Wavefront OBJ file of the C-alpha trace (Angstrom):
o trace
v 104.565 99.188 91.339
v 101.051 99.442 92.766
v 100.251 98.589 96.368
v 98.362 95.417 95.415
v 101.058 94.038 93.091
v 103.818 94.806 95.595
v 101.989 93.042 98.423
v 101.231 90.044 96.208
v 104.966 89.623 95.667
v 105.807 90.379 99.318
v 102.815 89.266 101.437
v 104.590 89.903 104.764
v 104.977 93.605 103.906
v 102.077 96.068 103.933
v 102.106 99.336 102.033
v 100.666 102.279 103.977
v 101.179 105.047 101.431
v 102.567 105.715 97.983
v 103.119 108.702 95.728
v 100.113 109.024 93.431
v 102.000 110.862 90.678
v 103.438 108.261 88.253
v 105.936 110.794 86.904
v 107.404 111.310 90.375
v 106.911 107.905 91.974
v 110.231 106.384 90.974
v 112.279 109.470 90.311
v 115.663 109.730 91.994
v 114.418 112.421 94.363
v 111.807 110.204 96.036
v 112.919 107.412 98.350
v 111.461 104.139 99.617
v 110.875 103.704 103.369
v 110.366 100.512 105.392
v 109.303 100.449 109.052
v 110.360 97.207 110.759
v 108.204 97.222 113.884
v 107.473 95.079 116.917
v 104.403 95.080 119.135
v 104.381 98.850 119.469
v 101.891 100.656 121.724
v 99.141 101.748 119.362
v 99.541 105.496 119.858
v 103.290 105.228 119.114
v 102.762 103.195 115.953
v 99.971 105.511 114.799
v 102.112 108.608 115.377
v 105.100 107.107 113.534
v 103.016 106.060 110.533
v 101.192 109.404 110.383
v 104.470 111.305 110.383
v 106.150 109.135 107.746
v 103.033 109.150 105.539
v 103.236 112.931 105.776
v 106.691 112.791 104.156
v 105.315 111.055 101.033
v 104.843 113.247 97.976
v 101.172 113.437 96.865
v 100.298 110.312 98.862
v 97.609 107.741 98.311
v 96.885 106.130 101.683
v 96.181 102.416 102.147
v 94.693 100.728 105.237
v 96.863 98.856 107.709
v 95.286 95.436 108.217
v 95.652 93.314 111.347
v 93.393 90.281 111.580
v 89.905 91.489 110.746
v 90.536 95.158 111.565
v 91.693 97.922 109.262
v 93.041 101.361 110.088
v 94.109 104.289 107.940
v 96.919 106.536 109.148
v 96.249 109.966 107.698
v 99.420 111.962 106.963
v 100.531 114.394 109.616
v 101.647 117.521 107.818
v 102.672 121.097 108.450
v 101.685 121.898 104.828
v 105.350 122.181 103.806
v 104.696 119.602 101.095
v 107.342 120.912 98.720
v 109.971 119.339 100.975
v 108.402 115.864 100.897
v 110.898 113.212 99.859
v 109.364 109.729 100.116
v 107.760 107.636 97.405
v 106.230 105.064 99.752
v 106.010 103.825 103.331
v 105.860 100.072 103.960
v 105.643 98.203 107.269
v 106.965 94.792 108.278
v 106.320 93.037 111.592
v 109.532 91.635 113.073
v 107.754 88.313 113.576
v 107.599 88.008 109.783
v 111.355 88.421 109.251
v 111.992 84.646 108.969
v 109.590 84.607 105.994
v 111.259 87.484 104.123
v 114.472 87.345 102.109
v 117.098 89.796 103.323
v 117.547 91.020 99.731
v 114.224 92.867 100.118
v 116.329 95.516 101.897
v 117.847 96.424 98.517
v 114.471 97.857 97.519
v 114.558 100.473 100.294
v 116.523 103.640 100.994
v 115.402 104.286 104.585
v 114.772 101.687 107.308
v 113.021 102.852 110.489
v 113.263 100.854 113.724
v 110.702 101.872 116.412
v 110.793 101.202 120.140
v 109.845 97.495 120.221
v 111.490 96.420 116.987
v 114.058 93.621 117.107
v 116.015 91.536 114.625
v 116.096 88.635 117.082
v 118.506 85.911 116.061
v 118.012 86.603 112.362
v 121.686 86.591 111.436
v 121.081 86.957 107.698
v 119.179 90.227 108.225
v 121.730 91.567 110.695
v 124.665 90.790 108.388
v 122.839 92.195 105.353
v 121.960 95.397 107.183
v 125.522 95.821 108.439
v 126.824 95.312 104.907
v 124.440 97.856 103.372
v 125.175 100.342 106.154
v 128.946 100.026 105.744
v 128.546 100.453 101.974
v 126.399 103.559 102.602
v 123.645 102.085 100.453
v 120.953 102.459 103.100
v 119.942 104.996 105.758
v 118.775 104.009 109.245
v 116.538 105.916 111.666
v 116.503 104.577 115.220
v 113.510 105.497 117.381
v 114.986 104.160 120.630
v 114.569 100.398 121.017
v 116.698 97.263 120.883
v 118.049 97.325 117.319
v 120.815 99.918 117.996
v 122.275 97.320 120.379
v 121.801 94.467 117.895
v 123.625 96.425 115.182
v 126.453 97.431 117.508
v 125.852 101.148 118.072
v 125.221 100.931 121.820
v 126.859 98.593 124.324
v 123.764 97.651 126.276
v 120.036 97.949 125.915
v 117.346 99.226 128.224
v 114.118 101.185 127.891
v 115.146 104.106 130.081
v 116.719 106.116 127.261
v 114.136 108.882 127.333
v 113.829 112.400 128.710
v 110.903 113.835 130.664
v 111.805 117.512 130.401
v 110.926 117.743 126.707
v 113.672 120.340 126.176
v 117.040 120.261 124.429
v 120.175 122.349 124.033
v 120.819 122.811 120.316
v 124.529 122.827 119.392
v 124.728 125.522 116.746
v 128.415 124.867 116.052
v 127.728 121.267 115.038
v 124.612 122.264 113.113
v 126.439 125.014 111.209
v 129.153 122.548 110.242
v 126.497 120.309 108.685
v 124.337 123.044 107.164
v 127.300 124.800 105.518
v 127.395 121.997 102.940
v 123.708 121.079 102.954
v 120.928 122.589 100.884
v 118.333 120.724 102.962
v 119.569 121.944 106.351
v 120.010 125.462 104.990
v 116.266 125.471 104.309
v 115.647 124.273 107.872
v 117.880 127.113 109.072
v 115.896 129.666 107.081
v 112.533 128.317 108.220
v 113.527 128.424 111.903
v 115.698 131.522 111.760
v 114.211 133.070 114.900
v 114.846 130.013 117.080
v 118.377 129.515 115.792
v 119.161 133.208 116.211
v 118.075 132.992 119.842
v 120.384 129.982 120.267
v 123.260 131.973 118.785
v 122.615 134.677 121.385
v 122.315 132.137 124.216
v 124.004 128.773 123.423
v 122.589 127.183 126.608
v 119.016 128.139 125.743
v 116.541 125.297 126.328
v 114.265 124.603 123.368
v 110.943 122.853 123.980
v 110.127 119.988 121.608
v 107.747 117.441 123.175
v 106.733 115.880 126.489
v 109.000 112.854 126.046
v 112.281 112.739 124.109
v 114.984 110.203 123.335
v 118.085 110.666 125.492
v 121.225 108.499 125.458
v 123.954 108.434 128.103
v 127.419 108.906 126.630
v 128.796 105.727 128.214
v 126.255 103.638 126.300
v 127.776 104.502 122.928
v 129.815 101.648 121.504
v 132.210 104.094 119.816
v 133.801 107.325 120.930
v 131.328 110.245 120.733
v 133.685 111.876 118.210
v 132.361 109.534 115.487
v 128.947 111.209 115.805
v 127.623 114.656 114.944
v 125.833 115.425 118.231
v 123.396 118.216 117.424
v 121.159 118.163 120.518
v 121.627 117.307 124.179
v 119.221 117.271 127.086
v 119.489 119.413 130.210
v 121.404 116.636 131.955
v 123.834 116.187 129.037
v 122.274 113.130 127.407
v 122.513 112.856 123.615
v 119.229 113.443 121.745
v 120.054 114.057 118.069
v 122.994 112.070 116.715
v 124.169 111.495 113.135
v 126.985 109.041 112.491
v 129.944 110.525 110.627
v 130.771 107.388 108.621
v 127.368 105.691 108.343
v 123.997 107.038 107.265
v 122.566 106.326 110.715
v 120.638 108.686 112.989
v 118.819 108.990 116.311
v 116.310 111.847 116.706
v 114.809 113.376 119.870
v 111.395 112.281 118.560
v 110.571 108.591 118.870
v 106.820 108.525 118.340
v 105.266 109.673 121.609
v 103.503 112.542 119.833
v 104.214 114.883 116.941
v 105.462 117.629 119.241
v 105.726 121.213 118.080
v 106.708 122.447 114.612
v 110.424 122.648 115.456
v 110.342 119.050 116.716
v 108.491 117.895 113.588
v 110.892 119.683 111.265
v 113.946 118.217 112.985
v 112.663 114.787 111.962
v 111.622 115.854 108.471
v 114.635 117.880 107.417
v 117.265 115.711 109.089
v 115.748 112.553 107.560
v 115.830 114.234 104.168
v 119.435 115.298 104.790
v 120.330 111.727 105.788
v 118.789 110.331 102.599
v 119.711 112.982 100.051
v 123.013 114.446 101.173
v 124.793 112.775 104.088
v 127.871 110.933 102.742
v 126.341 111.006 99.254
v 128.837 113.489 97.805
v 131.755 111.346 98.898
v 130.245 108.258 97.285
v 129.353 110.160 94.117
v 132.889 111.520 93.869
v 134.301 107.999 94.209
v 132.033 106.716 91.429
v 132.952 109.705 89.263
v 136.670 109.106 89.817
v 136.306 105.408 88.988
v 134.360 106.225 85.830
v 137.042 108.715 84.806
v 139.754 106.094 85.331
v 137.790 103.596 83.257
v 137.452 106.078 80.411
v 141.142 106.928 80.583
v 142.183 103.277 81.006
v 143.892 104.015 84.293
v 142.436 101.196 86.363
v 144.874 98.592 85.030
v 147.823 100.766 86.001
v 146.283 101.310 89.406
v 145.878 97.581 89.920
v 149.479 96.926 88.897
v 150.711 99.417 91.479
v 148.593 97.786 94.179
v 149.788 94.303 93.217
v 153.413 95.432 93.261
v 152.959 96.763 96.779
l 1 2 3 4 5 6 7 8 9 10 11 12 13 14 15 16 17 18 19 20 21 22 23 24 25 26 27 28 29 30 31 32 33 34 35 36 37 38 39 40 41 42 43 44 45 46 47 48 49 50 51 52 53 54 55 56 57 58 59 60 61 62 63 64 65 66 67 68 69 70 71 72 73 74 75 76 77 78 79 80 81 82 83 84 85 86 87 88 89 90 91 92 93 94 95 96 97 98 99 100 101 102 103 104 105 106 107 108 109 110 111 112 113 114 115 116 117 118 119 120 121 122 123 124 125 126 127 128 129 130 131 132 133 134 135 136 137 138 139 140 141 142 143 144 145 146 147 148 149 150 151 152 153 154 155 156 157 158 159 160 161 162 163 164 165 166 167 168 169 170 171 172 173 174 175 176 177 178 179 180 181 182 183 184 185 186 187 188 189 190 191 192 193 194 195 196 197 198 199 200 201 202 203 204 205 206 207 208 209 210 211 212 213 214 215 216 217 218 219 220 221 222 223 224 225 226 227 228 229 230 231 232 233 234 235 236 237 238 239 240 241 242 243 244 245 246 247 248 249 250 251 252 253 254 255 256 257 258 259 260 261 262 263 264 265 266 267 268 269 270 271 272 273 274 275 276 277 278 279 280 281 282 283 284 285 286 287 288 289 290 291 292 293 294 295 296 297 298 299 300 301 302 303 304 305 306 307 308 309 310
């Protein structure tokens, strides 16, 4: 679907970028991304859109229109284009949510919530998101903000969940657990071999990423920390990179202040790709495969009889 035809059908949503290769655009390996944003500071919004546009394969870039002004967000890239994984990036202002059907979420694979995003009192969107998250049909990237509270991942909300040091402690044990079954994270490991080797030699080594980073106090988590893969912490033990073990939900150290260094950029890129392409996918695929096998072997009726008898 072209940018113009998509926006005609969904006037509240603007397309910022789209894969220009028709043979790749809707292949299974490219995913759809929606940024649901609030009144973000311009440099944050620009940075977020530049980074996400940089994850689109062979992108065509479209202007973002507000009132009478137009702005193009050129892709930020480290030239590692072979690892790009998005088909398109769309944006939706939270003020437009009442005018959009919640089923539009079915079109997307990744939803990004920046700092000033909110779902407000839009119960239909909240319930739909919670359903799709629990069914593992959608991935969520939180860039600080209010929505983690609205969706029940943190117990209170405030805007002080950031770090000034710009440095993290990278937990290699947690990372190795994830990368051992991940092709995507194995590539990240190879690309940043020197940094990760230095962490192996000194587990408390501080790694510089950016001037400002996301940092969450443990007591603000709604669930026990054990339900999260906690890959990075700050100097004062605040959580910076978290991936939920049962949901395809993630917080990254980066939240849009700037692009940071290459290691910071690649954390966002490779972990987002992992979240979309691999995290909890194998389990779901195995379930579908098992169900298909039972259908072919006519075992589902027997299974239902056993359940009913119980």
